[in-house]
Phi, psi and omega in degrees: 000316176301314182298320180299314182294326182292313179294329178297308180295318180296316177302313182295319181296319179296321179296313179304312177299322179295323178294318176299318181295320180294318188275344181245277185300312185293315179300314181298323179301302186289332174295313185295317180289325175299325179292339182274350187043061184296147174254002178231193185254025180293347182277344187295313180299312177302316185294313178298325178301338176256323184291325177299307177301327179300312183283334172294321176296318176289332175298314181295319178299318177293325175294322174296320177295319178294316180300328178277001178092009182294341179246014182299337178297343176283348175058046174244159178292158181302313181303319178291325176296316178299315178298315181299322183295322176295313177305319180294321182298315179298317181294317179294321177298319178296318176296319175297316178297321177297316180300318177299317180300317180288334177286322184286319185231079188279350189065235181262007179270137180298133180305324185304336178294331186264341187297318178307314179299326177297316183274317187288335180296303180289321188290318180294325176294319177297318180293323177299318181294305185302318178292329180284319183280346186232041178297335179294337182283333181225065187293140178090350179276121182288145178266357185299328182297336181256318190297313186291307176305312179300319178297315178300315178296315180300314183300313179300316182299316180297320179295312182300315179292326179292317176298318181296311182298320176301315181299312186293322176294323179291317190265324185232357179080355172059030183081011186294324178293332174291319177301312179297320178301319180290326178294318181292324179294330183284342179298150186271098174260017191302315184295319182293317181293321180293324179292323180289321181301321184291344178266352183270137180274126186299329180274315181287322189242031185303312182291337178279335175282326185309317180304331179285344184259007184279165178297349179277350178276161171296158184299319186294316179295320180294316185291320179299314181293325179289323175296318179296318179299318185284357173280349176295129186297341177227061185307311184300313182295325179293319177292319177299323176301315177299312187294331180266007179281184179275356177225077184264017186297316180294328178290317176300320180292334179286334187290323185300325184261001182281139175264118184237135178285166179302323176296321177296313179299318176299321183282337181263350189300310186292316174302326181290315181299319180299318178297316181294315179301322179291318175308311178295318180291338179273355175294122180299158171303150190298333181279002169252005179245144170283160181299322179298320178291323176303312180298322175302309179295325176297315180297314181293320177292322182288339176272317192273315187291319175297327174296323178291311182306316180304329177287346187237017181292337179272006184266174179274000180275132184270118178257005192294338183267356189292299187296319179299322178296320180294312175302318174304314182294333183239026181295145188260020177273192185271000184278169181235147175290147178262000000 
């Protein structure tokens, strides 16, 4: 009985907090971005930062409802019900996110069409929880009027999400290859890398050492590789040669974490700008890039290029046109580069 009261109170509190999150921070977020008419996806992170807590609260509320027997009419075991509840929460959160995306970037469709979905999806879920947990407050009132429409909508949401995820896994791997790559990169290969760096000659293998000195490496590996690179008798010219080559990516990735003297900054500024301009010029037209690849390049460039440019702001080389050119080359609207 005490456990039942605890889950009842927890569920009600979570629904109340979720409603506050929906009506204040989340609504303000998608209203603000909708008024800006964005042509890219910069709105996704701020919106998800509010949407995820909202649905975590509703997921806890649904779990409390399941613990109190709110889903016992499905005649499934409790572990299965709890697993299904988590899946339902993810599916409904995804549907809410889609409604918000369509509201922010509706194209030629009136925004008013999508607004009900944004509000009704979480509010109907909260009402479902509250009415199930507090039946003693309104005894005799049947829940079927809400249960069946909500259940049908949930079932459709689960099917749509399953089809979408299956399609992504089949056609693009849904980023699985990137996840695997990051997991493998996170493994501790420091000892092997340090041994490898020690065998490389700074003059002969300069370009082979550079990948170990990038910002993606661990600190010990990066510092060892940087020290090895600086043993090159003409370090600056070797680095400049890499930056002005046809493959300057490792040289560019080396710069954000590199410590450069003012003289080194002055001597490298022009090769650095040349490298960035070459990188931008080599970006294929947007109709030859997948949307996923565009987003990857944008994320990488927005992180890497400002960090690089910041190191050379005190030089005589003008970097002011670099980022606008990069953004133009990878804009995510429907136009194409000429």
